[in-house]
Each structure stands twice: as structure tokens, then as C-alpha cells.
C-alpha positions in Angstrom: 58.9 -8.7 -17.1 57.0 -11.4 -14.9 57.8 -8.8 -12.0 56.6 -5.6 -13.6 53.5 -7.5 -14.7 52.4 -9.0 -11.4 53.4 -5.2 -10.2 50.8 -3.9 -12.6 48.1 -6.5 -12.0 48.4 -5.7 -8.1 48.3 -2.0 -8.9 45.3 -2.4 -11.0 43.5 -4.9 -8.5 44.3 -2.2 -5.8 42.8 0.5 -7.6 39.7 -1.6 -8.5 39.1 -2.2 -4.5 39.6 1.5 -4.0 37.0 2.6 -6.1 34.8 -0.5 -4.9 35.5 0.6 -1.3 34.8 4.4 -2.0 31.4 3.5 -3.8 30.2 1.7 -0.7 31.4 4.1 1.7 29.5 6.8 -0.2 26.3 4.6 -0.5 26.5 3.9 3.1 27.0 7.5 4.0 24.1 8.3 1.3 21.8 5.8 3.6 22.4 7.3 6.4 21.3 10.4 5.5 18.4 9.3 4.3 17.3 7.8 7.5 18.2 11.1 9.6 16.0 12.8 6.7 13.0 10.7 8.1 14.0 11.3 11.5 13.9 15.0 11.2 10.7 15.0 9.4 9.0 12.5 12.2 10.2 15.3 14.6 9.2 18.3 12.7 5.8 16.3 13.0 6.0 15.4 16.4 7.0 19.2 17.7 3.8 20.1 15.5 1.3 18.0 17.6 3.2 19.2 20.6 2.3 22.5 19.4 -1.4 21.4 19.3 -1.8 19.8 22.6 -0.6 16.0 21.7 2.6 14.5 22.9 4.6 11.7 21.1 2.7 9.0 22.3 -0.7 10.6 20.6 -2.1 12.0 23.9 -3.2 15.3 24.8 -0.7 17.1 27.2 -2.3 18.0 30.0 -3.7 21.7 30.6 -4.1 21.5 34.1 -6.1 20.6 37.1 -9.5 21.3 35.1 -8.8 19.1 32.0 -7.9 15.9 34.3 -10.9 16.6 36.2 -13.1 16.7 33.1 -11.2 13.1 32.0 -11.7 11.6 35.2 -15.3 12.1 35.1 -15.0 10.6 31.9 -13.3 7.6 32.5 -16.0 6.9 35.1 -18.8 7.0 33.0 -17.7 5.8 29.3 -18.8 2.6 28.0 -16.6 -0.7 29.0 -17.0 -2.4 25.2 -14.8 -1.4 22.6 -17.8 -1.4 20.0 -19.6 1.0 21.6 -17.3 3.9 21.4 -16.2 3.2 18.2 -18.4 5.0 16.7 -17.3 7.9 18.6 -13.8 7.6 17.7 -14.7 7.9 14.2 -16.7 11.0 14.7 -13.5 12.7 16.9 -11.4 11.3 14.1 -13.6 13.3 11.5 -13.4 16.3 13.8 -9.9 16.5 13.7 -9.2 15.0 17.6 -7.0 12.0 17.4 -5.8 11.9 20.9 -6.5 8.7 22.9 -7.7 11.2 25.5 -10.4 12.8 23.4 -13.1 10.0 24.3 -13.0 10.6 28.0 -13.0 14.8 27.7 -15.9 14.2 25.6 -17.8 11.9 28.1 -16.3 14.3 31.0 -18.1 17.4 29.3 -21.2 15.4 29.0 -21.3 14.9 32.8 -19.9 18.5 33.5 -22.6 20.5 31.7 -25.8 18.1 32.7 -24.5 19.2 36.3 -23.9 22.9 35.5 -27.3 24.0 33.4 -29.1 22.5 36.7 -26.8 24.3 39.0 -27.0 27.8 37.4 -30.8 27.8 37.4 -30.5 26.5 40.6 -28.7 29.5 41.8 -30.6 31.9 39.7 -33.9 30.6 41.5 -32.7 31.1 44.7 -31.2 34.4 43.8 -33.9 36.1 41.4 -36.3 33.8 40.3 -38.2 32.7 43.7 -41.8 32.2 42.0 -41.1 29.1 39.8 -44.0 26.4 40.7 -41.7 23.2 42.2 -43.3 21.1 39.5 -42.1 23.5 36.6 -38.8 23.9 38.7 -38.1 20.0 38.0 -39.2 19.9 34.8 -37.0 22.6 34.0 -34.2 20.8 35.5 -34.2 17.9 33.8 -34.4 19.4 30.3 -31.6 21.8 31.1 -29.7 18.6 32.2 -30.5 16.3 29.2 -29.8 20.0 27.1 -26.1 20.0 29.0 -25.9 15.9 28.4 -26.2 16.4 24.3 -24.6 19.6 24.4 -21.5 18.2 23.3 -22.7 15.8 20.7 -24.0 19.4 18.9 -21.0 20.9 19.2 -19.1 17.8 17.7 -21.2 17.7 14.7 -20.5 21.7 13.9 -16.7 20.6 14.3 -17.3 17.9 11.8 -19.3 20.1 9.4 -16.7 22.7 9.4 -13.9 20.6 8.9 -15.5 18.6 6.1 -16.5 21.7 4.5 -12.6 23.0 4.5 -11.7 19.8 3.2 -14.1 20.0 0.1 -12.8 23.6 -0.5 -9.2 22.5 -0.4 -9.2 19.2 -2.0 -10.1 20.2 -6.0 -6.9 22.0 -5.6 -4.6 19.4 -3.9 -5.9 17.1 -6.6 -4.6 19.4 -9.6 -1.2 19.8 -7.7 -1.1 15.9 -7.2 -1.8 15.6 -11.1 1.4 17.9 -11.7 3.2 15.9 -9.5 2.4 12.4 -11.0 3.0 13.7 -14.3 6.4 15.2 -13.7 7.5 12.0 -13.0 6.9 11.6 -8.9 5.6 8.4 -7.4 2.2 8.6 -6.0 3.8 8.6 -2.0 6.1 10.8 -3.3 3.0 12.9 -4.6 1.1 12.6 -1.5 4.4 14.1 0.3 4.7 16.9 -1.4 0.9 17.8 -1.3 0.9 17.5 1.9 4.0 20.4 2.2 2.8 22.4 -0.5 -0.6 22.8 0.7 0.1 24.1 4.3 -0.6 27.7 3.5 -3.7 27.0 1.1 -5.6 24.5 3.4 -4.3 23.6 6.4 -7.1 20.8 7.0 -6.2 19.2 3.7 -2.3 19.6 4.2 -2.5 17.8 7.7 -4.7 14.7 6.2 -2.1 14.2 3.3 1.2 15.0 5.7 -0.8 12.2 7.9 -1.3 9.5 5.1 2.6 10.1 4.3 3.9 9.1 7.4 1.5 6.0 7.7 3.3 5.1 4.5 6.7 5.9 5.7 5.6 4.0 8.5 5.5 0.5 6.9 1.6 0.8 6.1 0.1 -0.8 3.0 -1.1 1.7 0.3 -4.8 0.5 0.3 -5.0 0.8 4.0 -3.4 4.3 4.0 -6.0 5.5 1.4 -8.9 3.9 3.5 -7.9 5.6 6.9 -8.2 8.8 4.9 -11.9 8.4 3.5 -12.6 7.2 6.9 -11.1 10.6 9.0 -12.6 12.8 6.5 -16.2 11.0 6.3 -16.8 12.5 3.0 -18.1 10.5 -0.1 -16.2 12.3 -2.2 -12.9 11.6 -0.7 -14.1 7.8 -0.1 -14.7 7.3 -4.0 -11.3 8.9 -5.2 -9.4 6.6 -2.5 -11.4 3.6 -4.0 -10.7 5.5 -7.3 -6.8 5.4 -6.3 -6.9 1.2 -4.9 -8.7 0.6 -8.2 -5.9 2.3 -10.4 -2.8 0.6 -8.6 -4.3 -2.7 -8.6 -4.9 -2.4 -12.6 -2.3 -0.5 -13.4 -3.7 2.4 -15.1 -3.1 6.2 -15.4 -3.0 7.7 -12.2 -2.9 11.5 -13.5 -5.7 10.7 -15.7 -7.7 9.0 -12.7 -6.8 12.5 -10.5 -7.5 14.7 -13.3 -11.0 13.2 -14.0 -12.2 12.7 -10.3 -10.9 16.7 -9.6 -13.1 18.0 -12.5 -16.1 15.6 -11.3 -15.8 17.6 -7.3 -15.7 20.8 -9.0 -18.9 20.0 -11.3 -20.3 18.7 -7.9 -19.5 21.7 -6.2 -20.6 24.1 -9.3 -24.0 22.0 -9.0 -24.4 22.3 -5.3 -23.8 26.1 -5.5 -26.8 26.1 -8.1 -29.1 23.7 -5.7 -28.2 26.5 -2.9 -29.2 29.5 -5.4 -32.4 28.1 -6.4 -33.6 26.9 -3.2 -32.8 30.7 -2.3 -36.5 32.3 -3.6 -38.4 29.1 -1.3 -36.3 30.3 1.8 -36.7 34.3 0.9 -41.2 33.8 1.4 -40.8 33.6 4.7 -39.0 36.6 5.9 -40.8 38.5 2.9 -44.2 38.0 4.3 -43.5 38.4 7.7 -41.0 41.2 7.9 -40.7 43.1 4.7 -44.3 43.2 2.9 -45.7 44.4 6.2 -43.1 47.4 6.4 -43.3 48.0 2.5 -47.3 48.0 3.1 -47.0 50.4 6.1 -44.8 52.5 4.0 -47.2 52.8 1.2 -50.2 52.6 2.3 -49.8 54.5 5.5 -49.6 58.2 4.2 -52.7 57.2 2.2 -54.8 55.7 5.1 -54.4 58.6 7.5 -55.4 61.5 4.6 -58.4 59.2 4.1 -59.3 59.1 8.1 -57.9 63.2 7.8 -60.9 63.8 5.4 -63.8 61.0 5.8 -63.3 61.3 9.8 -64.2 65.1 10.0 -67.4 64.5 7.7 -69.1 61.4 9.2 -68.5 63.4 12.7 -70.2 66.5 10.7 -73.1 64.2 9.8 
């Protein structure tokens, strides 16, 4: 009896140890699979960045000797202090350019256009227009150099405005999708990643920003910093207010879904009010085209035949008298 009892106890303990070992092995394999999945996601994002022209270190891939030449020009004239170029770096981020070489390329194009425009004018004067006085020639050359130097600034503003407009168009839909994800039981980090994946076809710019924020969260950055970085990259007050709202919601433990729904409704209301404002400004903007282009043509069409008949009838009588 004692021998059978010991055998039974040993078999029971062996079965318990076997089950514990199998569970531990399964848990280790599950964690390894999670790490592999994360690595695959990072590799996909790196491949996407390479398609856009950036390598794994975040720098722009060289596109030939001309790009290297522009970068070398920018490296020679860029400011030495980091504080002086921080504002430009923020503007480039808002335009969607995150590579470290983007600042060098920007300053390089400044120098390039500042030299190109006067050179074209000089060649045109030497070949076609030879009657320009020396004083006017110098003044036009200086103006063209200044215009070429500040042309990248104008282009950067246009890029920022276009990107911000795309974000404003797609951000309410992204918030609605985030509300659905949060109400379905997802956490805020998982909802951000899901919105970044689902918004690829609807709005690529919003999808890119949410995916980048998701990568920052996966890399271990604090959620508050990741949200603030999103507001800084977009440069929009609507997005910054949402990020502040999410930070406060996370801090005080209130409902995230309700806060997102309220903010989404407020963004739609602002967009509707902005459309109404633009429609109200339309009659004022149409005054000058009406006065200078439409009214003269209407005046000629309506009054012209009557004036011709009047001259045809009155001129002979006046000449006969």
C-alpha cells in the first residue's frame, strides 16, 4: 500500500510538473511571437519610409549628385546655433519632412535659387534684352536674388497649409473611428494603432501621423509626450486641444469615448461654421469682378445696340442741319 501510494503521488507530481512546463513553454513562445510581430511592424514602417526616400536612421536617401550638391550648399550657410533652426525644424515637421538632412536641403535651395534667378536674367539680358540700363539691371538682379532666397519659405508655407487642410478634413472621421474602437473595449494605445491602419485609404496624412504616434508609444515614450508631439507635428489648434483633452482625461480617469465624441462634434461644428463664414464672404469678394469684368460686358451688350441706333438716327439729322 505504501509503495502504491508513493507511486501515485509521484505520478501526480510528475503530471503537475509536466503541465506547468508546457504552460511555461507556451507562454515563452507567445512572447517571442509578439516580439516577432512588433519587429515585422517596424520593418514595414521602415520599408514605407524607404519608399518615401528615407533610410533606417531617418535621413533622406541620396538621389544623386544634385541632391548632394544642394545639401553641401545648405551645410555651408546653415546657422550654427540649434535655437536658430528649431523653428525651421518645426515647420518642416508640419510639412511632413522629418529627415535630418531636410534642413540642409532647405538652406541649399535658398542659395541655389538666389543664384539661379539672377543668372537666368543675366543670360536673357545678354541674349535678348540688351537695352536695360545698368542701374535697372542691378536693381532687378538684387530683387531676383531676394525673391529666389525667400522662394523656399513660400513653398514651405504652401506645403504646410495643404497638409493641415488634409488633416482637418480627415481628423473628425479618425476621431469617430477611435470612439468606436474605445467603446468596443480597446485601450487608447490599441485604438491609435487601429485608426492608423484603417485610415490609410481614407486619409494618408492622418494615418501616417497616428501610426507614428503608435510607434512612439511602442518604443516606450510616455503617452503624454507622444500626444504633445502629435500636436506639434500638425501645428493645428484643433489637434493640440484634443491632445490636451486626452492628457487631462488620462490624468483624471474620465471617459475617453465621451471626450472624443464631444471633440469630434465640436470639430465638425467648427468646419461647418468656417464654411458658412466663407459663404458669407463670397458676396464681398465678388464685388470687384462684377464691377470690373461683368458689369462692363453687360453694359456693352444691353446699351450697345441702343446706342448704335441712336447714333445712326441722330448723326444724319445733325449733319443735315
